[in-house]
N, C-alpha and C positions, 0 to 999 in steps of 0.2 A: 271500390273494387277490392282493395287490400283486405277490407273487413270481411267481404264475402269469401275471399280465398282462405282467410284465417279461420272462419267458421267452418268451411268445408274441411279444412285440415283437421280441426278438432273433432269433427264428426267422423271422419275416416279413422282417426286415431282411436276414438271410442269404440267404433265398430270392430277395429282390429283387435283391441284388447278383449272385447266381448267375445269375439270369435275364438281367440286364443284360449280364453278361460273356458269356453264351452267345449273346445276340442280337448282340453286337458281334463275336463270333468267326466263323470259317468254318463254313459249313453242309456237312455230310458225309452223303452217302447212297449206298447201294449198289444199283445197278439191273442185273440180269442179269449179275452178276459183275464189273461195272465200278464202281469207287469214284469218285464225283463230289465234288470239293472246290471249293466256291464260296466264295472268299475275299472279304473286305471290300475296299472301295476303298482304305483306308489300311493300311499294313503293321503288323505286330504290334509292332515296335520302331521307332517313328517317328524317334527321336533317334540311331539307330545310324548311324555314318559309318565310312569307311575312308580311310586315307592310303597313298599309294604313294611310298616313299622310294628314289630312284635309287641303285643301288650298283654297276652295271656297264654299260659300253657297248662293243659290238663292232662294228667296221666304221667307215666314214667315208671321207674323201678321201685317206687315206694308203694307197696301193696298192703301196707298195714293199716292205712287210714280208712275211715268210713267213706264209702263211695269209690274205693280203689278200683282201678281198671286193670284187668289182667291181660286181655287180648282185644284191643280195639278193632271194631269192624266198621260198619257204616255209621254215619251221623247226619243230623239235620239241625236246623236252628229255627225257632219260632219267631214271630213278629216282634216279640218283646226282648229278644236276645238270649232266651234260655236255650241251652245246648243239650241235645239228646244224643247219647253215644251208645251204640250196641257193644256188649261185651260177649265175645264168642266163647269165652271160658265158662261162665256161669249162665249164658244164654238169657241175659236180661238187658233192659235199656235203662241207662243211668242218666239222670237229669241233673244239670248244673245251672245255677243262675248266672247272669251276665258277669259276675265277679269270679266265677269258677268254683263257687261253693256248692257242694253236693246238696241236692234237695230231696230226691226220692228215687225209687227203683220201680220200673214198670215190667210186669210179666215175669215168667220163669220158664225153665226148661220143662217140656212136656209135649204131649200130642193132642191135647184138647184145645177148644176155643180159647183164645187169649194167652195160650202158651206157645213156646217157640221151639222149633228144631233147628232152624237156621234163619237168623235175622238178616234180611236183605235190605232193599231200599226203603226209606222212610220219608214221609212228607206230611205237610199239614193241609187240611181242608181250609177254605176261607173262614169258617166259623171257629177254627182252633182245634178241631178234633185231629188226632194223630192216626195216620194210616200206615200200616207196616206190611210189607210183603215177606212171606216165608217161603223160600224157593224149595226147601226140602219137604216141608209139609204140604206144599202147594195150597197155601191158604192166605187170604187177605184178612188181617185183623184191624179193627178200628177201636180206638180208645178215646175217652174224653180228654179234655185239656188237663184234667187232674190225674190222668193215668188210669181211670176206671175202665175196665173192659166193657164194650158196648155190643159189638156184633162181629161176625166173621162169615166168610163163605169160602168154599173149596174150589179148585180148578182142576181140569184134566190135563192141561198142557203146561208148558214152562213159561214163567214170567220173571223178568229180571229188573226192569226199569219202571220207575214211577215218573211219568213225563208231565202230566197235567192232572189237575183235580178241581172239582167243584164241590158244593155241599151235598150233591146227590150222585156223583160219578167220579171215575178216575180213568186216565188213559195210560196204557202200558203196552209193552211188546208181548206178542204171543209166539213162542217158538214151538215148531212141530218137527220132531226128529224122526228120521226114517231113512229110506234109501235116497231120498232127495229132501234135504233139510229145507224148511220154509220158515219165514218170519213175517208176521203181520203186526200192525199197530191198530189197537182197538180200544174203544171206550166201553166200560162196563158200569152198571149200577151196583149198589151195595148188596144185592142178592146174587150177583154174579151173572146177570143177564146182559148179553151183548146189546149195546145201543147203537154203535157206529163203528165202521171199519174205515181206516185211512188208506187201506190197500196193502198189497204184498210188496216186500222189500227184499234186500239182498242179505242172506245170512252169512255167518262166519264160515269160512272154508276150512274144513277139517281133513287131515289125512289120517287114515286109520290102518292098523295092522293087528292081526290076530296072533295071540300066543296061547296055545292050548285052548281052553274054553273062554279065555278073557280077550276082550277087545281093547286096544289102546289107541289113543288119538292125540293129535296136537294141531294147533292152528298153523296154517300155511302163512308164513310171514309176508306182509304187504300184499295180500290178496284183496280184491274188491269186497267191501263190507259197508253196510248201512250204519251211519252214525246219527244219533238222535239227541235232541234236547228240547225242552219246552220253555216258552215264555208264559209263566203262570199269570202275570198281570194282564196280558192281552189274550191269553188262551190260544196261543199260536204254537204249532208244532214245527220244528226245524228238522230237516233231513238232508244229509249229504252222503252220496256214494263216494267213499273216500279216495277213489282213484281219479276223480274229476273235481275241479274247483267250481262246483255249482251247488248252491244251497237252495233247496226247495222249502217254501213256507206255506203251511196249510192253516186255514182258519178253524174256529171251534166246531164248524159243521163238516170238516173234513175236505174242504174245497181248496185245491191248489190255486193260490192267487198271486204268488210272486216267485221269481227265480233270480238269485243273486250270484254274480260271478266276478272273477278278476283274473288277469293273466298270471299264470304260474307255470314254471318249468319244474317237473318232478326231479327230485334228487336221485343220483345214481345209487344203486345197491352195490357197495364197494367190495373189494377183495377183503378188507378188514371186517366188514359186516358178515361176509360169508364165513370167514374163519371163526368169528365169535359164535355164529350159529352152529357150525359143525362141531365146535368145541363142546357143545352140550352132550354129544355122544360120549365124551370121555368123563363127563360129570355124573352120568347116570349109571346105576347098576342094572337097570332094566334093559334087557337085550332088545326087546321090541322097540322101545323108545330110541335106543342107540341106532338101530337099523333105520328108523324114520329119519333121524337127524343126518345120518350119513348119505342117504339116498334121495332125499327130497330135492326136487327141482326148485331152484331159487330164482327170484325175479331179477330183472336188469335195472329196474327203477323202483323207488319207494312210493308208497301211496302218499296222500297229501294230508288228510285230516286224522289227527290222533284223538281229539276230544273237542266237544263243544259245550258251552254253558252260557246262560244269560244272567247278567249282573243286575243289581238293584236299579240301574238307570235304564234298563231295557236294551243294553248293548249286547250283541252276540260276540262271544270270544271263541276263536277257532285256534286250537293248538296244532301247529304243523310239525313236520319232522326237521325243520330248519334249526340248526344249532350253531353256536359260536362260542369260542373260549375267551374268557375275560377275567383277568386276575386270579387264575387258577380255578375258576368256576365254569361250568358248562351252562350256558344260557339257552333257553328254549324260546322260540318265536310264537307270539300270539297275535293274530290279526283280529282287529276289533271293528265291527260294523254297527252303526246305529240302528234304531228300530225302523228307519226308513230304507235300510239296505245299503247305505253308503259306507264305503271303506274309510274309516276315520283315522285309525292309528295302527302302528305296529309296535308291540311291546316285547322287550326281551327280559326274561327273568329266570333265575335258577330255582325259584319256587314254583309249585304247581297249584294254582288256585282251584278250588272245587266249588266254593260258595262265596259270593260277595253280596252282603246284605247290610243295609243301613250303614254304609261306609266302612264295613269291616270285611276282611277276607279270612276265610277259614280253610284249613288244610290239615292233612295227616302227615306226620313226620316219623321216620324210623331212625332210632339211634343205631349207628353202624356197629358200635362196640357191644352194647347190651342187647340189642335186638328189640327193645321195647318201643312201642309206638305211642306217640303223643298227639293230642289235638292242639294245634296252635292257631291263635287268632291274631290278626294284624290290622292296624289302622291303615286305610287306603288314602294315599296322598297323591293327587294328580298334579303334574307339573306342566 
């Protein structure tokens, strides 16, 4: 009899622990083919941290050497660790090997195919070709892995982001400006023909004012805006309307198959925030901008999502507006979700990761004294 009672006790204890674990874990349900993952407010691994250890710097105030960078713009990294950095001064792309040694220059300033007016986002196709968006020329240029120009096509609308790519197509945003601004995410082939539309999303909210024949505008702070990133390995598109903590995940055919969420209380837009925004009116000599800054209606709360990117492990990083002070530094919060959509960790860092590839983190840094920008690479150490 005692043995039976003891077994029943263990069974109840096991069930209690299991139920408690289940209650504390994410809730998952499937509705009309879409998997909804409702994470808890706390991450699964509350003690997980990451360290970034600097191991390479490219650029700076030395502009006398070969491969000198005058005005760093965008950058990307290939699968072998070669670093491609755009220089907005001479409108070229400069290539450095994994040790930071200058290798070659790609392109030049101009209006023809393979030339640049404004180098925007860059990225690599699976076979190693380099794809470059030129927002001013409204042109997509494609180069070989050795930097030889291969082909290009023009666009009629505006495109800013390179979200996904295959050996025959790429996915980007399409902005249409007018009385009502619109933004779409679409996939195109290398002749510029549209292959797929992921749908219409929420564009940046601008406030404009006219001064004479000129029109001036600025972003409305913390207004709803669609934030995107892509998982190149799985060919997934991530989208988040930044005033809600809900991440939509689309597959390579444009089908919404997952929604990820977690409890989050938006931060207040404080009196200090308002004072800093209004102070811009004093910092500009443009009367139209000053009028905008003084009269614009400001929000009561901040939006949630600042930035998203996917690292080399397939983890989704979401930078929020949460901050904290530590040792004289301002640390930003990054929520990390694994590729299954589970909230894994919350990382605090005063650095702003842009790319994490092959265990290395890459970012741009600006020297406050000289104003020169440098590219910095760090070794990623998970604790």
